[in-house]
C-alpha positions, 0 to 999 in steps of 0.5 A, a space after each residue: 359370213 354365215 354362222 355355220 351353227 345357226 341351223 343345228 337346232 332345226 336339223 336335229 329336231 327334224 331327225 330325233 324325236 323326243 321319246 327316242 332321246 328320252 329312252 336313249 338317255 335312260 328315262 323310264 317311258 311307258 305308253 308315251 308317259 315318263 316322270 317329269 324332270 322339271 319338278 318332283 314327280 312321284 307319278 309320271 305326268 310328263 307326256 312325250 310326243 314326237 316333236 314335243 313333250 308336255 307335263 300335266 303337273 307343272 305345265 312345262 312344254 318344250 322340244 327334244 333339245 330343251 329335254 336334253 339341256 334339262 337332263 345333263 345341265 347344258 345350254 341349248 346349243 350344247 344339248 343340240 350338239 350332244 344330240 348330233 353326236 349321240 344320234 349321228 346327225 350330220 350338221 350341214 355347215 356348208 349348205 345355205 339356211 332353208 327359209 322353210 325351216 326358219 318358218 317352221 321354228 317361227 310357227 313352233 314359237 307362236 304355238 308355244 306362245 298361245 299354248 302359254 296364254 291358254 294354259 295360264 287362263 286355265 290355271 286362273 279359272 282353277 284358282 277362281 273355282 277354289 277361292 271364290 266357291 260358295 260357302 253355303 247353298 244360300 250364298 250367291 255365286 261370285 262372278 269369277 266362280 261362274 266364269 270358271 264354271 263356264 270357261 274352264 272345260 272349253 279352254 281345257 279343250 283348246 289346250 288339248 289342241 296344242 297338246 295332242 293335235 295335229 300341225 294343221 289343227 293347231 294352225 287352224 285354231 290360231 288363225 280362227 280363234 284369235 278372239 279366244 286367244 285375246 280374251 284369255 290374254 286379257 283376263 291373265 293380264 287383269 289378274 297379273 298372272 305370269 304368262 311370260 309372253 313377249 308380244 
């Protein structure tokens, strides 16, 4: 028997944008920015896009369901049901699951995985720049400090593809820059960074 609730997430995310939910639930949004609800945020550092949010302070990333779940202390499924109720989304319990929607969800998960790799490597490079900076003009540059100088700006640009790029731009990057992604993943693993990835 088909589970009638399994596609509720795809349906609500197609209809309810992140900014709409944030404003409806009382968050102060200005120019697409709001205070992050995942950490103590004195200055708004969370950017709201139509299909996701990203915090420049704590690097938290997610969709409208995750945002709602955090706001009200709900499970993902409870948050999806609340969004359906509040925004008048009619969950199509009787229709078959559309394969295209499943593919969209799978693509979104892949994008989140790649973004986490890139973001964690940027954090690692920032740590290199701080911890291995030369203490004097005569001190030789540490290889890890040099790595941060040569790689950080480039990888921050790669992160921007997933923060503000289009769906096609993100897909193109993932298809054509696998070596870049693999390199960052290896460096994260070399220094035991918490990438939280299930490969």
